[in-house]
Every structure is written in C-alpha cells, then in structure tokens.
N, C-alpha and C positions, 0 to 999 in steps of 0.2 A: 412038334412042341414053338416053336416061333409063331404058328398060328395061333393058337389058343393062345399065347399072351399076346395077342394083336386083341384077340374076341374081347378078353377078357379087361386090358387098355379099351376099350369100346365099349365095355359097359359100366365100365364106372367113369366116362366121361358126360357131362351134362350135355342133353342135347340144347343144340341153338331155341332159345324161345325167340318166338313174336319181338318179346320184346328186350331180347339183347343188341337184336336186327334193329328197332327203331337205335337205340342208341345210335351204334353203331354206324348211323346212318344220317346221324341230326347233327354228329362230329363235323363241322364245313374248314377250309381252309379260306385264308384268308388273307389280305396285301399284308398284314402286319403279320403271314406265317412266316416271310421270307426276312432274311437281316435287314438291321437294321444301322441306322447309324452309328446305333450306341450295345449294337453287339452285331455279331456273327452266329445268333442264336437266335431265335423266332417268338412266337405269341401264335396261341392254338388258342381259333375261340370255339365255345358249343353251345347254340341253342337256348341251352340254360341260364343264359349270363354269364357262364363265368370263364374265365382269362385267365389262360395255363403261363405259365413264365417258363420259358426254359432255364437253366442253368447258369448266374452271372459271375464272374469271377472279374477281381480288378486287372488293369491294365499292367501292361509289363513295366513305365514304371511307377506304379505304387506300388509293385510286388518287391522290386530293388531297393526302393526307399521306406516302404509304409511297415508300420508294424500290422498286428492280427485287428486290431480296432480300426486303424485306417483303410483295410483293407475290405475288411468288412462293410463301414461305408460306403465306401468307392462301388463297391456289389451293388449294396441296397439302391444308393445313386442312378447304379443302370436300370435296377427293376424300375425306379419312381419314372424315369426317364422313359424306359418301354411303356409303363402304366398310362403314362398322360396320351402319347399316341396313342393309346385304346382308351382315352377318356374316364382312364384311376386315377386317383387319389395314395397314396398310403394307405389311409382308413380304410380304401377298399379292400385292400392287402387281408386275407384271410388264412391263409396256411403259409409256411414256406418250409423250406429245405435245405438247411446248411452241409455244408459237407465239409468238414474240418478234416489238414491236416496231424494237427496234434491237439490231441482231445484236452492239456493242460491246458489251452489258449481257451476255453470255452469262457471262463472269466472275460477275454475282451469283446469278445463277442454279444454276451450278454452288457457290458454296457457301450456297445455301439448301438444295441437293440433301444436301450433306456434314451442315449442320446437325437437317434432317428426317429422315433417313434411318439408321435406325443401321444400321449392318453393311452389308450388302448393298441394290442400289439397283435396279430397274429399268433395263433397259435403257432408252434415250430417244433422239430424235431430236427435234431442234429446227430451226423453220424460220421464216426471216423473213418479217412482214407487214408491210404496208402501217398498217391500222390494228384496231384490235383491241375489244370492245365493254363502252362506258363509259371508252372511253383507258384502257382497263390499258394497261400493259407488258406482261403476260403472259396467257394465260389457258394452261392444261394439260387435257388429257383422258387418259384411262387406261384398261387393262385389266387386269383381277385375275385370279384364278384360287381358284375352294375348293375348297381339299386335303382 
C-alpha cells in the first residue's frame, strides 16, 4: 500500500525541466547576501536583475517607543539602506510583503507608505501574523529591479 502511494505521488509530481534547472542555477550568492550593518538578514540577487530583500523590522528602540506608522517607516528605511548598497532607489522596489501583527493597524501602514514613497508605490501584500521578531508590529520584505 505504501509503495502504491509513493508511485502515485511520483506520477503527479512534475519532472524537473531544463528550464527549472536554468532558473535555479542562475541564482547567485553575492557579498550582499551576508548580513549588513543595516540588517541581520541579507539580500539575494538573480541574473535577471531582480534583487530580493529579506524581511526588515524596526530596531528594539523603535519597537518600544514607536507606533505602527513609525515602525513601518523604520523598516522601510532599512530597506532603503540595503537597496542603496545594491545600487537601487526606493522607486526601484517593485513588490513588498508586509507582515503585520495587528491587521487593524493597516491604515497606519498605508500612511507610512504614502509618506515614504514619492509617487508610485510598489505593489503590496499584507499578511496578518501572530508574532514578529523583537515583538515588532511590522516586518517588510521587498523585491527590487535593477534598471
């Protein structure tokens, strides 16, 4: 019986194609993948000019003293600093994912985005979570593109 389940699972799992192999092999680690002065998390670049920024959250002082809008601005400032190290500006950020400990604080996140981004903002997904590092109210990850 277990053997037939394994055979059935193998039958429905797609075989790896050469395209998938090429995509995976084009992801390279660079010096920026290591933690930086701005973050304990890194950056990953792909040959396609995409730059991925791991989740950023405000420092412990901002968490203690700041509201959600201030914490969001602090996380975005860390992303801006990391983006600058990769040669990107905030306008080069195409996508963000916001992890929010209290979904009713979304209006504060929207105000922070309006204050931070001049003009066009990146597309954004907001995900409610139970808890974040340092008991932060918000964590943001981003994807940028080199032009």
